VEXMARBA-399143 format. One record per residue (C-alpha): residue number from 1; x, y, z; residue in three letters. Coordinates in Angstrom, 2 decimals. Each point is the difference from the previous one (the first is absolute). Layout:
BEGIN
PADO; num; xx; yy; zz; residu
PADO; NUM; X; Y; Z; ALA $
...
END
This chain:
BEGIN
PADO; num; xx; yy; zz; residu
PADO; 1; 106.79; 63.98; 87.98; UNK $
PADO; 2; 2.67; -0.54; 3.23; UNK $
PADO; 3; 2.96; -2.17; 0.65; UNK $
PADO; 4; 1.62; -0.87; 3.75; UNK $
PADO; 5; 2.56; 1.29; 2.32; UNK $
PADO; 6; 0.74; -0.44; 3.50; UNK $
PADO; 7; -1.06; 2.76; 2.24; UNK $
PADO; 8; 0.26; 0.40; 3.65; UNK $
PADO; 9; -3.13; -0.32; 2.42; UNK $
PADO; 10; 0.83; 0.91; 3.49; UNK $
PADO; 11; -1.57; -0.73; 3.36; UNK $
PADO; 12; 1.06; 1.50; 3.21; UNK $
PADO; 13; 3.71; -0.97; 0.02; UNK $
PADO; 14; -0.33; -2.73; -2.60; UNK $
PADO; 15; 0.36; 0.12; -3.54; UNK $
PADO; 16; -1.58; -2.58; -2.37; UNK $
PADO; 17; 0.98; -0.48; -3.74; UNK $
PADO; 18; -3.21; -0.44; -2.34; UNK $
PADO; 19; -0.08; -0.01; -3.91; UNK $
PADO; 20; -2.36; 2.58; -1.11; UNK $
PADO; 21; -1.12; -1.15; -3.55; UNK $
PADO; 22; -0.13; 3.37; -1.21; UNK $
PADO; 23; 2.91; 2.37; -1.72; UNK $
PADO; 24; 0.97; 2.97; 2.00; UNK $
PADO; 25; -0.51; 3.22; 1.48; UNK $
PADO; 26; -0.86; 1.71; 2.91; UNK $
PADO; 27; -2.80; 2.51; 0.16; UNK $
PADO; 28; -3.42; 0.40; 1.47; UNK $
PADO; 29; -2.24; 0.82; 1.21; UNK $
PADO; 30; -2.93; 1.74; -1.76; UNK $
PADO; 31; -2.71; 2.31; 1.32; UNK $
PADO; 32; 0.31; -0.48; 3.96; UNK $
PADO; 33; 3.57; -0.40; -0.72; UNK $
PADO; 34; 2.63; -1.54; 2.72; UNK $
PADO; 35; -2.92; -1.38; 2.25; UNK $
PADO; 36; -1.14; -3.22; 0.38; UNK $
PADO; 37; -3.78; 0.27; -1.79; UNK $
PADO; 38; -2.81; -0.77; 2.59; UNK $
PADO; 39; -1.60; -2.68; -2.23; UNK $
PADO; 40; 3.40; -2.40; 0.18; UNK $
PADO; 41; -2.43; -1.35; 2.72; UNK $
PADO; 42; -2.25; -1.12; -2.36; UNK $
PADO; 43; 2.34; -2.72; -0.86; UNK $
PADO; 44; -1.86; -3.25; 0.62; UNK $
PADO; 45; -3.87; 1.34; -0.64; UNK $
PADO; 46; -0.09; -1.28; -3.47; UNK $
PADO; 47; -2.33; -2.82; -1.14; UNK $
PADO; 48; 1.72; -3.25; -1.54; UNK $
PADO; 49; -1.38; -3.00; -1.20; UNK $
PADO; 50; 2.22; -2.86; -1.39; UNK $
PADO; 51; -1.58; -2.01; -2.77; UNK $
PADO; 52; 0.40; -2.54; -2.64; UNK $
PADO; 53; 1.05; 1.59; -3.19; UNK $
PADO; 54; -3.46; -1.35; -1.72; UNK $
PADO; 55; -1.80; 2.19; 2.85; UNK $
PADO; 56; 1.78; 3.39; -0.67; UNK $
PADO; 57; -2.50; 2.51; -1.19; UNK $
PADO; 58; 2.64; 0.89; -2.72; UNK $
PADO; 59; 1.71; -2.56; -1.47; UNK $
PADO; 60; 1.42; 1.42; -3.28; UNK $
PADO; 61; 3.62; 1.06; -0.75; UNK $
PADO; 62; 2.19; 0.82; -1.56; UNK $
PADO; 63; 2.54; -1.97; -2.21; UNK $
PADO; 64; 3.00; 0.33; 2.92; UNK $
PADO; 65; -2.61; -0.43; 2.57; UNK $
PADO; 66; -0.83; -3.60; -1.83; UNK $
PADO; 67; 3.29; -1.10; -0.18; UNK $
PADO; 68; 0.79; 0.80; 3.33; UNK $
PADO; 69; -3.18; -2.09; 1.28; UNK $
PADO; 70; 1.09; -2.47; -1.85; UNK $
PADO; 71; 3.61; -0.54; 0.92; UNK $
PADO; 72; 0.19; -3.78; 0.68; UNK $
PADO; 73; 2.03; 0.60; 3.29; UNK $
PADO; 74; -1.77; 2.68; 1.77; UNK $
PADO; 75; -2.50; -1.12; 2.18; UNK $
PADO; 76; -2.61; 3.32; 0.03; UNK $
PADO; 77; -2.59; 0.97; 2.87; UNK $
PADO; 78; -2.61; 2.86; -1.08; UNK $
PADO; 79; -2.33; 2.37; 1.38; UNK $
PADO; 80; -1.45; 3.19; 0.07; UNK $
PADO; 81; -0.56; 3.08; 1.73; UNK $
PADO; 82; -2.13; 3.09; -0.72; UNK $
PADO; 83; 2.48; 1.21; -2.93; UNK $
PADO; 84; 2.12; -2.81; -0.91; UNK $
PADO; 85; 0.61; -3.56; -0.62; UNK $
PADO; 86; 2.63; -1.87; 1.50; UNK $
PADO; 87; 2.25; -3.00; -1.43; UNK $
PADO; 88; 2.63; -1.35; 2.52; UNK $
PADO; 89; 2.24; -2.38; 0.11; UNK $
PADO; 90; -0.29; -2.27; 3.31; UNK $
PADO; 91; 1.50; 1.02; 2.93; UNK $
PADO; 92; -0.43; 3.58; -0.53; UNK $
PADO; 93; -1.07; 2.45; 2.48; UNK $
PADO; 94; -3.53; 1.52; -2.28; UNK $
PADO; 95; -2.24; 1.11; 3.03; UNK $
PADO; 96; 3.29; 2.45; 0.10; UNK $
PADO; 97; 0.34; 0.76; -3.04; UNK $
PADO; 98; -4.02; 0.57; -0.29; UNK $
PADO; 99; 0.21; 2.74; 2.44; UNK $
PADO; 100; 3.09; 2.01; -1.17; UNK $
PADO; 101; -1.29; -0.17; -4.07; UNK $
PADO; 102; -3.62; 1.28; 0.87; UNK $
PADO; 103; 1.66; 2.74; 2.67; UNK $
PADO; 104; 2.84; 1.03; -2.86; UNK $
PADO; 105; -3.02; 0.00; -2.75; UNK $
PADO; 106; -1.73; 2.78; 2.54; UNK $
PADO; 107; 2.66; 1.71; 1.12; UNK $
PADO; 108; 1.57; 0.52; -3.65; UNK $
PADO; 109; -3.34; 1.27; -1.44; UNK $
PADO; 110; -0.31; 2.31; 2.74; UNK $
PADO; 111; 3.42; 1.44; -0.03; UNK $
PADO; 112; -0.34; 0.34; -3.76; UNK $
PADO; 113; -3.38; 2.56; 0.80; UNK $
PADO; 114; -2.18; -3.27; -1.73; UNK $
PADO; 115; -3.49; 0.18; 1.63; UNK $
PADO; 116; -2.37; -1.53; -2.15; UNK $
PADO; 117; 0.79; -4.25; -0.72; UNK $
PADO; 118; -2.85; -1.47; -2.08; UNK $
PADO; 119; 2.19; -2.99; -0.85; UNK $
PADO; 120; -1.72; -3.37; 0.11; UNK $
PADO; 121; 2.54; -2.04; -1.54; UNK $
PADO; 122; 2.56; -1.31; 2.11; UNK $
PADO; 123; 3.41; -0.38; -0.33; UNK $
PADO; 124; 2.03; -3.13; -0.39; UNK $
PADO; 125; 2.94; -0.41; 2.48; UNK $
PADO; 126; 2.67; -2.98; -0.32; UNK $
PADO; 127; 2.43; -0.78; 2.60; UNK $
PADO; 128; 2.90; -2.39; -0.67; UNK $
PADO; 129; 2.32; -1.65; 2.94; UNK $
PADO; 130; 2.17; -2.31; -1.77; UNK $
PADO; 131; 2.72; 2.44; -1.88; UNK $
PADO; 132; 1.14; -2.44; -2.15; UNK $
PADO; 133; -3.24; -0.12; -1.37; UNK $
PADO; 134; -0.69; 3.73; -0.13; UNK $
PADO; 135; 3.54; 0.71; -1.81; UNK $
PADO; 136; -1.25; -2.26; -2.40; UNK $
PADO; 137; -3.32; 1.55; -0.59; UNK $
PADO; 138; 1.63; 3.15; -0.58; UNK $
PADO; 139; 2.49; -1.50; -2.21; UNK $
PADO; 140; -3.22; -1.23; -2.07; UNK $
PADO; 141; -1.65; 3.14; 0.18; UNK $
PADO; 142; 2.53; 1.66; -1.38; UNK $
PADO; 143; 0.18; 2.57; 2.78; UNK $
PADO; 144; 3.15; 1.49; 1.52; UNK $
PADO; 145; 1.95; -2.33; 1.67; UNK $
PADO; 146; 0.80; 1.96; 2.74; UNK $
PADO; 147; -3.77; 0.64; 0.75; UNK $
PADO; 148; -1.84; -0.98; 3.43; UNK $
PADO; 149; -3.16; 0.64; -0.90; UNK $
PADO; 150; -2.52; 2.30; -2.64; UNK $
PADO; 151; -3.28; 0.99; -0.75; UNK $
PADO; 152; -1.63; -0.32; -2.75; UNK $
PADO; 153; -3.24; 1.38; -1.06; UNK $
PADO; 154; -2.85; -2.16; 2.35; UNK $
PADO; 155; 3.14; -2.19; 1.42; UNK $
PADO; 156; 2.83; 0.08; 2.49; UNK $
PADO; 157; 2.58; -2.81; 0.16; UNK $
PADO; 158; 3.03; 0.46; 2.81; UNK $
PADO; 159; 1.94; -2.76; 1.73; UNK $
PADO; 160; 0.22; -0.38; 3.54; UNK $
PADO; 161; 2.87; -1.75; 2.33; UNK $
PADO; 162; -1.24; -3.73; 0.49; UNK $
PADO; 163; -2.05; -0.39; 3.23; UNK $
PADO; 164; 1.03; 4.06; 0.87; UNK $
PADO; 165; -3.10; 1.69; 1.35; UNK $
PADO; 166; -0.97; 2.97; -2.88; UNK $
PADO; 167; 1.93; 2.86; 0.32; UNK $
PADO; 168; 1.97; 2.09; -1.56; UNK $
PADO; 169; -0.49; 3.58; -2.45; UNK $
PADO; 170; -1.33; -2.13; -2.89; UNK $
PADO; 171; -3.36; -0.58; 0.14; UNK $
PADO; 172; -0.55; 3.94; 0.57; UNK $
PADO; 173; 2.12; 0.89; -2.76; UNK $
PADO; 174; -1.69; -2.37; -2.74; UNK $
PADO; 175; -3.57; 1.33; 1.74; UNK $
PADO; 176; 1.25; 3.33; -1.13; UNK $
PADO; 177; 0.16; -1.09; -3.55; UNK $
PADO; 178; -3.39; -1.72; 0.38; UNK $
PADO; 179; -1.62; 3.52; 1.22; UNK $
PADO; 180; 1.92; 2.40; -2.57; UNK $
PADO; 181; -1.24; -2.92; -2.75; UNK $
PADO; 182; -4.08; 0.07; 1.49; UNK $
PADO; 183; -0.36; 4.18; 0.81; UNK $
PADO; 184; 2.51; 1.70; -2.15; UNK $
PADO; 185; 0.72; -1.90; -3.23; UNK $
PADO; 186; 1.68; 1.64; -2.66; UNK $
PADO; 187; 3.52; 0.17; -0.46; UNK $
PADO; 188; 1.62; 0.25; 2.64; UNK $
PADO; 189; 3.82; 0.21; -0.22; UNK $
PADO; 190; 2.25; -3.25; 1.17; UNK $
PADO; 191; 2.29; 2.17; 2.75; UNK $
PADO; 192; -3.42; 1.99; 1.16; UNK $
PADO; 193; -1.71; -3.71; 0.13; UNK $
PADO; 194; 2.59; -1.75; 2.22; UNK $
PADO; 195; 1.30; 2.68; 1.72; UNK $
PADO; 196; -3.76; 0.77; 1.80; UNK $
PADO; 197; 0.27; -3.72; 0.54; UNK $
PADO; 198; 3.04; -0.02; 1.74; UNK $
PADO; 199; -1.11; 3.27; 1.86; UNK $
PADO; 200; -3.66; -1.59; 1.33; UNK $
PADO; 201; 1.52; -3.30; 0.04; UNK $
PADO; 202; 2.91; 0.68; 3.09; UNK $
PADO; 203; -2.00; 2.54; 0.85; UNK $
PADO; 204; -2.87; -2.53; 1.39; UNK $
PADO; 205; 2.27; -2.49; 0.64; UNK $
PADO; 206; 1.81; 2.42; 2.69; UNK $
PADO; 207; -2.91; 0.88; 1.78; UNK $
PADO; 208; -1.00; -3.80; 0.03; UNK $
PADO; 209; 3.07; -0.79; 1.81; UNK $
PADO; 210; 0.18; 3.26; 2.22; UNK $
PADO; 211; -3.61; -1.04; 1.73; UNK $
PADO; 212; 1.71; -3.35; 0.93; UNK $
PADO; 213; 3.41; 1.63; 1.44; UNK $
PADO; 214; 1.84; -0.71; -2.57; UNK $
PADO; 215; 2.20; 2.61; -2.51; UNK $
PADO; 216; 0.77; -0.05; -3.32; UNK $
PADO; 217; 4.16; 0.34; -0.59; UNK $
PADO; 218; 2.29; -0.38; -2.83; UNK $
PADO; 219; -2.22; 1.38; -2.92; UNK $
PADO; 220; 1.96; 1.14; -2.71; UNK $
PADO; 221; -0.55; 3.54; -0.49; UNK $
PADO; 222; 2.65; 1.26; -2.47; UNK $
PADO; 223; 2.07; -0.68; -3.01; UNK $
PADO; 224; 3.84; 0.02; -0.94; UNK $
PADO; 225; 0.84; 2.53; -2.55; UNK $
PADO; 226; 1.43; -2.42; -1.84; UNK $
PADO; 227; -3.73; -1.17; -0.64; UNK $
PADO; 228; -1.93; 2.69; 0.16; UNK $
PADO; 229; -2.81; 0.52; -2.69; UNK $
PADO; 230; -0.33; 3.70; -0.81; UNK $
PADO; 231; -3.76; 1.22; -0.11; UNK $
PADO; 232; -0.43; 0.14; -3.38; UNK $
PADO; 233; 0.85; -3.71; -0.42; UNK $
PADO; 234; -2.14; -1.13; 2.93; UNK $
PADO; 235; -3.16; 1.55; -1.07; UNK $
PADO; 236; 0.03; -0.71; -3.58; UNK $
PADO; 237; 1.13; -3.98; 0.49; UNK $
PADO; 238; -2.67; -2.57; -1.71; UNK $
PADO; 239; 1.55; -2.82; 1.56; UNK $
PADO; 240; 2.50; -0.98; 2.94; UNK $
PADO; 241; 3.22; -0.38; -0.45; UNK $
PADO; 242; 2.23; -2.96; -1.01; UNK $
PADO; 243; 2.67; 0.45; 2.77; UNK $
PADO; 244; -1.03; -1.24; 3.21; UNK $
PADO; 245; 1.84; 2.91; 1.91; UNK $
PADO; 246; -1.74; 2.60; -2.64; UNK $
PADO; 247; -3.29; -1.53; 1.18; UNK $
PADO; 248; 0.62; 0.58; 3.76; UNK $
PADO; 249; 0.85; 3.30; -0.93; UNK $
PADO; 250; -3.39; 0.69; -2.32; UNK $
PADO; 251; -2.61; -1.44; 3.00; UNK $
PADO; 252; 2.10; 2.04; 2.44; UNK $
PADO; 253; 0.24; 3.40; -1.54; UNK $
PADO; 254; -3.43; -0.22; -0.73; UNK $
PADO; 255; -1.29; -0.85; 3.01; UNK $
PADO; 256; 2.02; 3.24; 1.33; UNK $
PADO; 257; -0.96; 1.84; -2.66; UNK $
PADO; 258; -3.58; -0.89; 1.25; UNK $
PADO; 259; 1.22; 1.11; 3.50; UNK $
PADO; 260; 1.31; 3.28; -0.69; UNK $
PADO; 261; -3.50; 1.10; -2.26; UNK $
PADO; 262; -1.55; -0.88; 3.23; UNK $
PADO; 263; 1.69; 1.42; 2.68; UNK $
PADO; 264; 1.48; 2.80; -1.24; UNK $
PADO; 265; -2.48; 1.02; -2.94; UNK $
PADO; 266; -3.65; 0.48; 1.20; UNK $
PADO; 267; -0.87; -3.66; 1.06; UNK $
PADO; 268; -2.62; -2.17; -1.17; UNK $
PADO; 269; -2.32; 2.32; -1.92; UNK $
PADO; 270; 2.78; 1.17; -2.29; UNK $
PADO; 271; 1.48; -3.16; -0.36; UNK $
PADO; 272; -3.35; -1.73; -1.31; UNK $
PADO; 273; -0.64; 3.00; -2.54; UNK $
PADO; 274; 3.79; -0.92; -0.93; UNK $
PADO; 275; -1.45; -3.57; -0.90; UNK $
PADO; 276; -2.60; 0.98; -1.35; UNK $
PADO; 277; 1.66; 2.17; -2.66; UNK $
PADO; 278; 2.76; -2.82; -0.43; UNK $
PADO; 279; -2.98; -2.51; -0.45; UNK $
PADO; 280; -1.90; 1.83; -2.95; UNK $
PADO; 281; 3.67; 0.10; -1.90; UNK $
PADO; 282; 1.61; 3.04; 1.45; UNK $
PADO; 283; 3.68; 0.41; -0.04; UNK $
PADO; 284; 1.89; 0.35; 3.09; UNK $
PADO; 285; 1.19; 2.94; -0.82; UNK $
PADO; 286; -3.42; 1.61; -0.77; UNK $
PADO; 287; -1.51; -1.14; 3.07; UNK $
PADO; 288; 2.30; 0.79; 2.37; UNK $
PADO; 289; -0.29; 3.96; -1.47; UNK $
PADO; 290; -3.56; -0.29; 0.50; UNK $
PADO; 291; -0.03; -1.58; 3.28; UNK $
PADO; 292; 2.98; 1.42; 2.06; UNK $
PADO; 293; 1.57; 2.35; -3.03; UNK $
PADO; 294; -1.59; 3.08; 1.41; UNK $
PADO; 295; 0.54; -0.60; 3.34; UNK $
PADO; 296; 3.44; -1.86; 0.17; UNK $
PADO; 297; 1.81; 1.86; -2.51; UNK $
PADO; 298; 2.14; -1.11; -2.82; UNK $
PADO; 299; -0.51; -4.17; -0.64; UNK $
PADO; 300; 4.59; 0.25; -0.38; UNK $
PADO; 301; 0.09; 1.31; 3.83; UNK $
PADO; 302; -2.28; -3.29; 1.09; UNK $
PADO; 303; 2.15; -2.20; -2.13; UNK $
PADO; 304; 2.97; 1.08; 1.91; UNK $
PADO; 305; -1.60; -0.57; 3.46; UNK $
PADO; 306; -1.25; -3.22; -0.95; UNK $
PADO; 307; 3.78; -1.24; -1.12; UNK $
PADO; 308; 1.15; 1.36; 3.22; UNK $
PADO; 309; -3.15; -1.73; 2.06; UNK $
PADO; 310; 0.62; -3.42; -1.35; UNK $
PADO; 311; 3.89; -0.55; -1.36; UNK $
PADO; 312; 2.05; -1.36; 3.09; UNK $
PADO; 313; 2.77; 2.44; 0.87; UNK $
PADO; 314; 3.40; -1.35; -1.08; UNK $
PADO; 315; 2.03; -1.38; 3.35; UNK $
PADO; 316; 2.51; 2.94; 0.40; UNK $
PADO; 317; -2.80; 2.25; -0.73; UNK $
PADO; 318; -2.48; -1.07; 3.58; UNK $
END
């Protein structure tokens, strides 16, 4: 799940503002970090066919999906690619969406060391352009009012700006949830699920922009001391905070924790081992001890280091 915030995209000397329907954090890269992935060039090489709803290969949807498709004020258009079935409002740049969806799905599987994909069932993706309809749909579905999108099993729902070409970290963020659901499963803690989604979403969007001469700027990577959530509370949370400032802190810290584990504590192999243990029911403390404790010492020292890493210094200390 994610929400919206303003972020800068800079091209040469121009700064453009775009609304990313995702929640905070900066971070990135998995695998060959800091580099623009070679296979960004594969964007646009995926198959897509526009179809009538009755001609789709899979027409069974959830109750939420059915409610979306029956909205009287939305004119839905349909189509499908190798792994996805798309339901988009008229006016949306669906071919660009298809390319980013298939590319993101492929990249995230590679980043998470998933080499076997035998899934034949396709994921349904619903894209709303009308913001008032989206907010009504969110409210009816009893989702958090700040959300800009969510993933439920085989379905992704998110909103886009009206008549705005697809861009942003929302899709790769939600795609990460899909990949984790399909190929990892188990009981992944909330912070770990959202932290990985933020980590992947912004990393992929950053690479996507870089190939087009843009730089992602203004991305939140710290929290104020007053909003800081201690690791013990962060990693044991079963639900999102109720206060919106705490929601921002939750997402920021979750992504920063993944970033720190990746860059400073052994990269993908250790992180995937840690993910496996947590998804199988291990507490944060025991998973940390088994994966990182032997080489990196006391967990308390790590927690102190993380606090210094993520808490924004006071003005007088800067």
